[in-house]
N, C-alpha and C positions, 0 to 999 in steps of 0.2 A: 819496449821505448821504440815510441815514433819519430817519422822523419820530420815533425816541425815541432814547433815550440811558440806557446799562447806570449804574445809581444805585452808590453809592461803595460798598456792602456788597457787593453783585455784584462788583464791580472785586477789592475786598480777596479775599473769597472764591476767585477765581476764580485770585490770584497767590499764594495758601498751597497751594494744591489740594484744599478743603474746599468747593468749589461741588460738586454734583449732576453726574453723565455729561451727562444731557441738557441741564441748562442751562448748563453748559458750550459744547458742541455749538451752541447757539442760539447763545451770545455771541461762539464762534469766525465763525460766519457773520456777524454782525450786523458784526464789526471789519472783515470784507473788505470795505467798503463804508463807515466811519465811522473817519476818519483823528484827528479830536477822542478816542474812546473807546480807540483804538488807543494813545494816545500817554500816556493814562490809565491801561492796563494794563502797558503797558512802565513808567512809572516806578513804579508800584505794586509790580512785580515786582523793580523794580531797590534799593528801599527794602526789601524785605520780606525775610524769611529767607535767599530764594532769590539775594538781590545778590549776597552774599561767592562764590557760586557762580558768578555768570555774570561777575564783574568778572574771576576767576581764567579760565575758558574764553577772556574777551577778552584778558588779559594773555598766557597762552599763545599764541593764534591772533599776535597783533603780532608776539610772539617770531619765532614761525616765518616769518614773514612776511619781519622785519628779516634771517631769519639767512638766508633763499634769494635774498634779493635782490640781494647782490654778484656771487653764482655765475649767477644770472639775467640779469645785465649781463653779466659777462665772456663768456658764451657766445653772447649776442647780438650784441657785439664781436664775436667770431672767427668767426660765421656771414657777418660783412656786410666782411670783410678781404677784398678782392680777390685777397692772396696766401699766406691760410692755407691755404684747401683747394681753389681754384680751380681745377681745370688750365690748365696754361699754352697759350694758344690756338697755334695755327699760325703760321708765319709767313705772310703773305698772299701771295701770286702777286704778281710784278710783272710789267711789261710793260716792253718795251726801252727804255732808256732815251733822252730826248730833251735834248740838249744837256748828257748827262753825269747827268742828273737823273731816276732810277728814278721810274715813273708807275706807281703800285696798280693792280691790274685794279680793277674794280667789283664787290662783292661782291654776290648776287643778296639782294634783300629775303628774308626769312624769313616764312614766313603763318603770321599769328599766327591764334589759335581764335575764335570770336565771345565775345564777355562772353558769362557766364553771368548769366540773367535774375536779379531775385531772387526769393526764395523765395514764392509766390503764396499768398495766403489759403486756410490749411488749407480744404477743400472739405469743404460740412457733411452729418453721415450720413444716410444715405436713410432718411427715416424718422424723423429727427429731430424734427420737427414732429410727426409722430403718435404720437411716442414721449412728447411731456410732455404730450400730449391724455389718452392713455390715463392717465396717471398721475394728472394732475388728475381725470379721471373717475372714479377710485378702484379698488378692489378689484372691486367689484359687477358693471363692467361688464367686467372683464378676467377673470371667474370664469363662474360657470356662471349667475349670478342673470339675465341678460340674454337665456340660455338656456333658461331654466324660465318665462320671461314670456310668452315666444313661446310655447311648450308651452301656458300655459294659455290661451292665445287660439284655438291652433288647436285643442286638445281640446275646447273649447267648441263650434267649429263642428263636428268632428267628433262631437260627443255629439249636439246638437242633429240635422243633417242627416243622420248614420249609425246612430243610435241611437234617432232619434225622439224622444228628451227632451225634455216642451214644458215643463218648467220651467229650461232652461238657463240663459236672460236674467238669472231673479229670481238664481241660483246664482251668475253673473256677477258680479253688482253687487252683489251680497254679498261676494264677495270681491275686487272692485278697490280698495277700499280700502287694502286690506291690502299690496297690493304694492309701493308705495313705503315702505311702512311697515318693510316686509323689505327696502328696498334701500339704509334709513337704514341699521339696522341690520348690512349685511355690506359697508358704503362706509368705516367709520370705525372704527378701535379698533386694539389689538394684538392681538386676536384674527382681523380680517383682512388688516390689512398688515403685511410683515416688517420694514418701515421705520418702521412709525408714529411712535417715539421720536424718532425724526430730523425726520420730518413734521410732528408736531405742534408741536414745539418752534423749527423754524426760521420767520424772519420772515411769510413764503406762510401757515404755519398759522392754528390755531386757528379762529374763524368762519367769515373765508373762506371756507377749506379745506371745515368742514364743509357750507356753502351751496351750494360750487361740484360738489358732488360730487353732492348731494340733488336741483340742479336736472339733473344728468346722468341720472340714477336716471326723475325724471319725464318728462326728455326721448323716454325709452324704453316705459317704460309708460304714460303717457294716450295714445299715438299706437296701439299697437298696441291696448289694451282696448278705447279707445272703436271702433276698427275694426270690432275683434270683435264689440261690442257693434249695431254698426248691419249688421252680414251678419247676424245670428241672426235667426232668423223671427218672428212674431209671439206673441205669448202666447195660448194657446187662448182663444175668446171665454167659454167659460163658467167660465176663471178669474178674479180680480181681475187686471187690466191693469197690467203689470208698468212701473216708470218708464221714461222714453228714456232711451237709451243715455249719453247725456251725464251724465245727472243723478247720478252720482258722482262728477265731478268736482271740486265744491266742498267736501264730504265728505271726498274726498280728502288734496285740498289741506290742511284742518283738522288731521286726524290725521295727514298728516306736520309740519307745523308742532307740533302737541300733543310730537310724538314730539323734533323738534331741541329745545322749549323745554326739558322733562323729562331731556335727555340731558345739561343744564347739571348736574345735579344727582345725577346717579344712573348715568351714562354710556348709551351709545346703544343695547348688549342689551338692558339693563333695561328703559328708558324705550322702547323698543320693543315689549318685551315688554307691559308694564303695559298701552300704547294698545292694542295689538291684542286684549289680551286682554280691556279694556272694551269694545269694537266688537264682538267673537263674543259677548258675556256680552249686550249689548242687544238684539242679537239674539236669541239663542236662549231668555234666558228668557222673554219674550211667547211663542214660540212654542210652548213645555212647556206654557204655562198656555190656551190659546185653545182654544174647545169644537170649532173646527173640525177633523175628522180629515185633512185634506188638506194635508201640510207643503208643497207647493208653492205652492198656495193664501196661507196664513198668509205664506209667507215673503216672496210679491210682496206681500201686504196690508199686512207690516210695514214691508216697505224703501219703498211708497208714503208711508207716513205718516212717515217721513223724508226722503225725497228729492224728493217731491214738490208742487209750491206753492211760493207764493213764501215764507210762514213759514219752513219751513224752511230752502229756500232761505237768504234773510238770516241766519236762524239760526246756519248753518255760516260764510255770510261773515264775521260777527260775531267770531265762534269764530278763524280764520284773525287776524284784525287783531291780537284780544288777543294770541294767541301769538306773534306777529310782533313786536308790541312789547315783550313779554316778551326774546323774543329780543334786543331791540338792548338792552333794559337790565341786561340779561346778557349782554353781551358777552365782555368781559375773563374772564368764568367758564370761556369756551373754549379761551383758552390754554395750559391746563394739563388739558384732560381727556384722563383716559387718560394720563397720562404716566410717574408714577409706579405 
């Protein structure tokens, strides 16, 4: 039994065939575990326009069963009769009579086959649990996104140690908050998942599935990018010191939650583009107007302004909390997110 029930309007539209296909899938999934709604749908179908057709089908099935019943009973009786078709057993050999009464020889017992054990429960397919985990994790982790995150981390290390680029850490910290945002854009929506309409309209879809896939995206991107930041060499002492390797975590979380909150209005892809574009604009605009000719120095200085210190981090934490509250307040909007 689930915690919600279909409304009378949904039941009526389902019974007369006017309910949209995705909503009908959701209702049928709900009927598998809710006897109350199943009875209501059955009653509505009998009372609606399809009731006459259902009654005719029922009468035809019953008539066919009643017509075949005598023939079936006669066939069973013939099969059960010992003289109908069973061959006459040969006379049992007898031993010499004792006092004129013949004595039958003992017939050896025929060995019987051992009883066939009941069908055991079907073994669970290998990888079944792994398959459910991959489905819940979303298309971003099943596709090329996870490989792209690893490529960013490895590329940063190669650029720093192999290419000798001194501004690798500021560049990585500027890109890191956008990586989870891109993962959210690739995790939910008809553009990413070929079964999105079915998934989104099922009882396990909606905000719960969005948050589950977002958590999977963060679980992959946060360790890889943080480890890459820790392994990068320190910035040139002559340049402004870049923020610490983990300073992007709260900003990244805030941008990810902002993407989710905005997705309830415009969808995941548009929300990711707006949030990602806003972050790039906030970084690029001061760089283009700063007098310092060194791009790396200006980027490190701008990132320190956004990331370093208690005030910026508390600001990102407050923004994360506000976005989380907006998600909770508009959680019903995600039940039909990109379903039509």
